[in-house]
A tleap script that builds the chain and sets N, CA, C and O, in Angstrom:
source leaprc.protein.ff14SB
mol = sequence {
  NMET SER ILE LYS ASP ARG VAL LYS ALA PRO
  THR PRO PRO PHE PHE LYS LYS LEU ARG ASN
  ALA GLY LEU ALA ILE LEU ALA ILE SER THR
  THR VAL LEU THR ALA PRO VAL ALA LEU PRO
  ALA ILE LEU ILE LYS ILE ALA GLY TYR LEU
  ALA VAL ALA GLY THR VAL THR SER THR ILE
  CYS GLN THR VAL SER GLY LYS ASP ALA ASP
  THR ASN ALA ASN ASN GLY GLN PRO CGLN
}
set mol.1.N position { 163.954 227.257 198.974 }
set mol.1.CA position { 163.567 225.949 198.429 }
set mol.1.C position { 163.477 225.036 199.996 }
set mol.1.O position { 164.160 224.970 201.018 }
set mol.2.N position { 162.552 224.583 199.616 }
set mol.2.CA position { 162.181 223.505 200.704 }
set mol.2.C position { 162.710 222.464 200.836 }
set mol.2.O position { 163.646 222.347 200.044 }
set mol.3.N position { 162.488 221.161 201.815 }
set mol.3.CA position { 162.888 219.898 201.461 }
set mol.3.C position { 162.087 219.459 200.301 }
set mol.3.O position { 162.664 219.385 199.216 }
set mol.4.N position { 161.090 219.220 200.366 }
set mol.4.CA position { 160.222 218.332 199.635 }
set mol.4.C position { 160.891 218.943 198.146 }
set mol.4.O position { 161.298 218.104 197.342 }
set mol.5.N position { 160.980 220.194 197.848 }
set mol.5.CA position { 161.495 220.597 196.570 }
set mol.5.C position { 162.668 220.360 196.333 }
set mol.5.O position { 162.880 220.195 195.131 }
set mol.6.N position { 163.772 220.247 197.156 }
set mol.6.CA position { 165.167 219.861 196.816 }
set mol.6.C position { 165.209 218.086 196.290 }
set mol.6.O position { 165.742 217.522 195.334 }
set mol.7.N position { 164.421 217.634 197.368 }
set mol.7.CA position { 164.487 216.222 197.056 }
set mol.7.C position { 163.702 216.042 195.133 }
set mol.7.O position { 164.088 215.339 194.200 }
set mol.8.N position { 163.047 216.590 195.186 }
set mol.8.CA position { 162.153 216.435 193.490 }
set mol.8.C position { 163.262 217.163 192.800 }
set mol.8.O position { 163.359 216.677 191.673 }
set mol.9.N position { 164.013 217.975 192.953 }
set mol.9.CA position { 164.767 218.768 192.383 }
set mol.9.C position { 166.148 217.604 191.648 }
set mol.9.O position { 166.719 216.767 192.347 }
set mol.10.N position { 166.399 217.782 190.418 }
set mol.10.CA position { 167.653 217.221 189.785 }
set mol.10.C position { 168.600 216.939 190.434 }
set mol.10.O position { 168.613 217.791 191.322 }
set mol.11.N position { 169.853 215.940 190.650 }
set mol.11.CA position { 170.950 216.002 191.503 }
set mol.11.C position { 171.841 215.985 190.313 }
set mol.11.O position { 171.816 215.380 189.241 }
set mol.12.N position { 172.640 216.857 190.867 }
set mol.12.CA position { 173.908 216.835 189.824 }
set mol.12.C position { 174.849 215.698 189.713 }
set mol.12.O position { 175.054 215.011 190.714 }
set mol.13.N position { 175.564 215.379 188.362 }
set mol.13.CA position { 176.169 213.740 188.306 }
set mol.13.C position { 177.020 213.612 189.334 }
set mol.13.O position { 176.948 212.587 190.012 }
set mol.14.N position { 177.904 214.537 189.622 }
set mol.14.CA position { 178.900 213.965 191.049 }
set mol.14.C position { 178.082 213.409 192.339 }
set mol.14.O position { 178.371 212.310 192.813 }
set mol.15.N position { 177.108 214.168 192.854 }
set mol.15.CA position { 176.447 213.683 193.894 }
set mol.15.C position { 175.578 212.277 193.240 }
set mol.15.O position { 175.168 211.569 194.160 }
set mol.16.N position { 175.231 211.757 191.884 }
set mol.16.CA position { 174.610 210.790 192.175 }
set mol.16.C position { 175.636 209.556 192.230 }
set mol.16.O position { 175.343 208.464 192.716 }
set mol.17.N position { 176.875 209.878 191.668 }
set mol.17.CA position { 177.953 208.678 191.824 }
set mol.17.C position { 178.262 208.999 193.184 }
set mol.17.O position { 178.721 207.928 193.582 }
set mol.18.N position { 178.309 209.930 194.316 }
set mol.18.CA position { 178.671 209.603 196.082 }
set mol.18.C position { 177.276 209.207 196.189 }
set mol.18.O position { 177.371 208.223 196.923 }
set mol.19.N position { 176.119 209.339 195.939 }
set mol.19.CA position { 174.957 208.322 197.137 }
set mol.19.C position { 174.896 207.284 196.439 }
set mol.19.O position { 174.283 206.469 197.128 }
set mol.20.N position { 175.271 206.654 195.110 }
set mol.20.CA position { 175.321 205.039 194.469 }
set mol.20.C position { 176.657 204.653 195.302 }
set mol.20.O position { 176.685 203.538 195.821 }
set mol.21.N position { 177.795 205.546 195.457 }
set mol.21.CA position { 178.594 204.756 196.491 }
set mol.21.C position { 178.236 204.717 197.671 }
set mol.21.O position { 178.480 203.600 198.128 }
set mol.22.N position { 177.572 205.673 198.725 }
set mol.22.CA position { 177.028 205.217 200.012 }
set mol.22.C position { 175.985 204.563 199.536 }
set mol.22.O position { 175.310 205.144 200.386 }
set mol.23.N position { 175.097 203.812 198.908 }
set mol.23.CA position { 174.194 202.974 198.805 }
set mol.23.C position { 175.021 201.713 198.934 }
set mol.23.O position { 174.685 200.835 199.728 }
set mol.24.N position { 176.230 201.592 198.074 }
set mol.24.CA position { 177.098 200.450 197.891 }
set mol.24.C position { 177.257 200.075 199.205 }
set mol.24.O position { 176.677 199.146 199.767 }
set mol.25.N position { 178.142 200.902 199.718 }
set mol.25.CA position { 178.578 200.846 201.283 }
set mol.25.C position { 177.455 200.681 202.464 }
set mol.25.O position { 177.784 200.480 203.633 }
set mol.26.N position { 176.442 200.761 202.145 }
set mol.26.CA position { 174.902 200.297 203.415 }
set mol.26.C position { 174.890 198.983 202.782 }
set mol.26.O position { 175.065 198.085 203.606 }
set mol.27.N position { 174.721 198.536 201.437 }
set mol.27.CA position { 174.144 197.445 201.049 }
set mol.27.C position { 175.268 196.256 201.779 }
set mol.27.O position { 174.884 195.229 202.338 }
set mol.28.N position { 176.742 196.678 201.619 }
set mol.28.CA position { 177.502 195.394 202.458 }
set mol.28.C position { 177.608 195.411 203.737 }
set mol.28.O position { 177.793 194.396 204.409 }
set mol.29.N position { 177.491 196.685 204.243 }
set mol.29.CA position { 176.966 196.675 205.975 }
set mol.29.C position { 176.337 196.160 206.684 }
set mol.29.O position { 176.493 195.706 207.818 }
set mol.30.N position { 175.005 196.261 205.507 }
set mol.30.CA position { 174.107 195.533 206.437 }
set mol.30.C position { 174.227 193.965 205.672 }
set mol.30.O position { 173.361 193.186 206.069 }
set mol.31.N position { 174.865 193.592 204.977 }
set mol.31.CA position { 174.956 192.440 204.405 }
set mol.31.C position { 175.738 191.333 205.654 }
set mol.31.O position { 175.355 190.291 206.186 }
set mol.32.N position { 177.107 192.239 205.789 }
set mol.32.CA position { 177.677 191.810 206.862 }
set mol.32.C position { 176.826 191.553 208.214 }
set mol.32.O position { 176.526 190.451 208.672 }
set mol.33.N position { 176.547 192.661 208.678 }
set mol.33.CA position { 175.418 192.494 209.694 }
set mol.33.C position { 174.462 191.722 209.980 }
set mol.33.O position { 174.067 191.443 211.112 }
set mol.34.N position { 174.012 191.310 208.870 }
set mol.34.CA position { 172.775 190.145 208.791 }
set mol.34.C position { 173.230 188.951 208.439 }
set mol.34.O position { 172.356 188.129 208.165 }
set mol.35.N position { 174.849 188.446 208.325 }
set mol.35.CA position { 175.656 187.281 208.144 }
set mol.35.C position { 174.744 186.376 209.351 }
set mol.35.O position { 174.288 186.747 210.432 }
set mol.36.N position { 174.711 185.330 208.809 }
set mol.36.CA position { 174.288 183.981 209.555 }
set mol.36.C position { 175.415 183.677 210.556 }
set mol.36.O position { 175.356 183.396 211.753 }
set mol.37.N position { 176.326 183.797 209.829 }
set mol.37.CA position { 177.926 183.087 210.499 }
set mol.37.C position { 178.602 184.020 211.953 }
set mol.37.O position { 179.046 185.144 211.722 }
set mol.38.N position { 178.622 183.711 212.783 }
set mol.38.CA position { 179.350 184.415 213.745 }
set mol.38.C position { 180.619 185.423 213.799 }
set mol.38.O position { 181.608 185.118 214.465 }
set mol.39.N position { 180.574 186.239 213.308 }
set mol.39.CA position { 182.005 187.421 213.139 }
set mol.39.C position { 182.829 188.027 214.069 }
set mol.39.O position { 182.499 187.942 215.252 }
set mol.40.N position { 183.694 188.538 213.809 }
set mol.40.CA position { 184.192 188.747 215.070 }
set mol.40.C position { 183.281 190.613 215.448 }
set mol.40.O position { 182.508 191.285 214.764 }
set mol.41.N position { 183.988 190.868 217.035 }
set mol.41.CA position { 182.984 192.030 217.364 }
set mol.41.C position { 182.961 193.184 216.484 }
set mol.41.O position { 181.992 193.809 216.052 }
set mol.42.N position { 184.629 193.408 216.233 }
set mol.42.CA position { 184.966 194.562 215.889 }
set mol.42.C position { 184.574 194.856 214.252 }
set mol.42.O position { 184.592 195.974 213.737 }
set mol.43.N position { 184.296 193.874 213.716 }
set mol.43.CA position { 183.942 193.857 212.418 }
set mol.43.C position { 182.327 194.320 212.177 }
set mol.43.O position { 182.093 195.136 211.286 }
set mol.44.N position { 181.060 193.693 213.121 }
set mol.44.CA position { 180.347 194.001 213.213 }
set mol.44.C position { 180.344 195.580 213.961 }
set mol.44.O position { 179.508 196.376 213.532 }
set mol.45.N position { 181.189 195.989 214.974 }
set mol.45.CA position { 181.084 197.190 214.967 }
set mol.45.C position { 181.534 198.561 214.002 }
set mol.45.O position { 181.412 199.778 214.140 }
set mol.46.N position { 182.111 197.673 212.975 }
set mol.46.CA position { 183.083 198.793 211.765 }
set mol.46.C position { 181.605 198.728 210.760 }
set mol.46.O position { 181.188 199.657 210.069 }
set mol.47.N position { 180.961 197.327 210.912 }
set mol.47.CA position { 179.750 197.917 209.575 }
set mol.47.C position { 178.468 198.391 210.308 }
set mol.47.O position { 177.448 198.716 209.699 }
set mol.48.N position { 178.592 198.408 211.672 }
set mol.48.CA position { 177.175 199.647 212.201 }
set mol.48.C position { 177.665 200.358 211.865 }
set mol.48.O position { 176.832 201.052 211.282 }
set mol.49.N position { 179.323 201.146 211.712 }
set mol.49.CA position { 179.203 202.611 211.790 }
set mol.49.C position { 179.194 202.870 210.207 }
set mol.49.O position { 178.911 204.035 209.932 }
set mol.50.N position { 179.438 202.055 209.131 }
set mol.50.CA position { 179.445 201.612 207.783 }
set mol.50.C position { 178.038 201.981 207.393 }
set mol.50.O position { 177.752 202.644 206.397 }
set mol.51.N position { 177.320 201.568 208.133 }
set mol.51.CA position { 175.782 201.496 207.840 }
set mol.51.C position { 175.570 202.947 207.933 }
set mol.51.O position { 175.353 203.542 206.878 }
set mol.52.N position { 175.601 203.618 209.054 }
set mol.52.CA position { 175.805 205.097 209.216 }
set mol.52.C position { 175.875 205.845 208.687 }
set mol.52.O position { 174.938 206.563 208.337 }
set mol.53.N position { 177.129 205.989 208.392 }
set mol.53.CA position { 177.544 206.489 207.411 }
set mol.53.C position { 177.257 206.760 205.797 }
set mol.53.O position { 177.472 207.835 205.236 }
set mol.54.N position { 176.653 205.397 205.078 }
set mol.54.CA position { 176.081 204.961 204.179 }
set mol.54.C position { 174.902 206.256 203.957 }
set mol.54.O position { 174.872 207.102 203.063 }
set mol.55.N position { 174.160 206.098 204.881 }
set mol.55.CA position { 173.001 206.163 205.253 }
set mol.55.C position { 173.060 207.860 204.805 }
set mol.55.O position { 172.664 208.284 203.719 }
set mol.56.N position { 173.600 208.635 205.815 }
set mol.56.CA position { 173.953 209.697 205.863 }
set mol.56.C position { 173.882 210.330 204.270 }
set mol.56.O position { 173.107 210.809 203.442 }
set mol.57.N position { 175.064 210.015 204.464 }
set mol.57.CA position { 176.043 210.079 202.756 }
set mol.57.C position { 174.539 210.378 201.793 }
set mol.57.O position { 174.102 211.458 201.397 }
set mol.58.N position { 173.980 208.997 201.608 }
set mol.58.CA position { 173.291 208.663 200.233 }
set mol.58.C position { 171.957 209.947 200.580 }
set mol.58.O position { 171.703 210.729 199.663 }
set mol.59.N position { 171.302 210.056 201.703 }
set mol.59.CA position { 170.163 211.384 202.240 }
set mol.59.C position { 170.994 212.852 202.065 }
set mol.59.O position { 170.436 213.945 201.965 }
set mol.60.N position { 171.957 212.701 202.055 }
set mol.60.CA position { 172.420 214.402 201.892 }
set mol.60.C position { 172.906 214.561 200.359 }
set mol.60.O position { 172.980 215.704 199.907 }
set mol.61.N position { 173.209 213.562 199.619 }
set mol.61.CA position { 173.117 213.713 197.994 }
set mol.61.C position { 172.303 213.305 197.610 }
set mol.61.O position { 172.438 212.833 196.481 }
set mol.62.N position { 171.109 213.219 198.181 }
set mol.62.CA position { 169.669 212.921 197.628 }
set mol.62.C position { 169.481 214.670 197.504 }
set mol.62.O position { 169.178 215.128 196.402 }
set mol.63.N position { 169.636 215.405 198.432 }
set mol.63.CA position { 168.778 216.341 198.845 }
set mol.63.C position { 169.860 217.562 197.997 }
set mol.63.O position { 169.572 218.719 198.305 }
set mol.64.N position { 170.840 217.444 197.162 }
set mol.64.CA position { 171.661 218.370 196.925 }
set mol.64.C position { 170.721 218.968 195.251 }
set mol.64.O position { 170.495 218.211 194.307 }
set mol.65.N position { 170.423 220.101 195.289 }
set mol.65.CA position { 169.962 220.407 193.646 }
set mol.65.C position { 171.167 221.702 193.475 }
set mol.65.O position { 171.687 222.524 194.229 }
set mol.66.N position { 171.253 221.343 192.041 }
set mol.66.CA position { 171.860 222.738 191.034 }
set mol.66.C position { 171.185 224.192 191.042 }
set mol.66.O position { 171.668 225.274 190.708 }
set mol.67.N position { 169.935 223.874 191.522 }
set mol.67.CA position { 169.541 225.233 191.350 }
set mol.67.C position { 169.543 226.419 192.245 }
set mol.67.O position { 169.115 227.505 191.855 }
set mol.68.N position { 170.165 226.170 193.808 }
set mol.68.CA position { 170.349 227.046 194.399 }
set mol.68.C position { 172.163 227.694 194.003 }
set mol.68.O position { 172.586 228.805 194.323 }
set mol.69.N position { 172.856 226.734 193.333 }
set mol.69.CA position { 174.004 227.371 192.535 }
set mol.69.C position { 173.842 228.470 191.314 }
set mol.69.O position { 174.614 229.394 191.061 }
set mol.70.N position { 172.653 228.123 190.646 }
set mol.70.CA position { 172.770 229.240 189.449 }
set mol.70.C position { 171.537 229.975 190.492 }
set mol.70.O position { 170.584 229.247 190.214 }
set mol.71.N position { 171.281 230.461 190.987 }
set mol.71.CA position { 170.497 231.841 191.770 }
set mol.71.C position { 171.554 232.367 192.332 }
set mol.71.O position { 171.647 233.526 191.928 }
set mol.72.N position { 172.670 232.022 193.293 }
set mol.72.CA position { 173.650 232.476 193.905 }
set mol.72.C position { 174.879 232.720 192.812 }
set mol.72.O position { 175.828 233.358 193.268 }
set mol.73.N position { 174.949 232.429 191.872 }
set mol.73.CA position { 175.673 233.308 190.702 }
set mol.73.C position { 175.345 233.992 190.035 }
set mol.73.O position { 176.067 234.273 189.079 }
set mol.74.N position { 174.305 234.500 190.173 }
set mol.74.CA position { 173.132 235.635 189.556 }
set mol.74.C position { 173.271 236.583 190.291 }
set mol.74.O position { 173.002 237.660 189.760 }
set mol.75.N position { 173.649 236.624 191.510 }
set mol.75.CA position { 173.569 238.005 192.498 }
set mol.75.C position { 171.872 237.939 193.026 }
set mol.75.O position { 171.222 238.969 193.202 }
set mol.76.N position { 171.225 236.349 193.267 }
set mol.76.CA position { 170.175 236.328 193.814 }
set mol.76.C position { 168.915 236.935 193.039 }
set mol.76.O position { 167.951 237.659 193.290 }
set mol.77.N position { 169.456 236.241 191.960 }
set mol.77.CA position { 168.454 236.420 190.712 }
set mol.77.C position { 168.183 235.431 190.094 }
set mol.77.O position { 169.067 235.022 189.341 }
set mol.78.N position { 167.156 234.821 190.144 }
set mol.78.CA position { 166.919 233.058 189.193 }
set mol.78.C position { 166.990 233.573 187.757 }
set mol.78.O position { 166.880 234.770 187.490 }
set mol.79.N position { 167.126 232.889 187.104 }
set mol.79.CA position { 167.444 232.209 186.109 }
set mol.79.C position { 165.927 232.204 185.102 }
set mol.79.O position { 165.902 231.606 184.027 }
savepdb mol mol.pdb
quit
């Protein structure tokens, strides 16, 4: 299955919730990074790391598909 097919395939419910959590973390960290007030350097650094973590989590969760699990459960035979 290609990446293009994986992204278009339905995402299992657990990974939808995890993807949404990653997007929420990304939104919060972006808000902290673009705040118009002066914030401590450690807070900016943590927000940067959380932005990366949220992006990676959301991207990986979006590419998870339930199709491969069905194929592997049937000894390589698609349903």
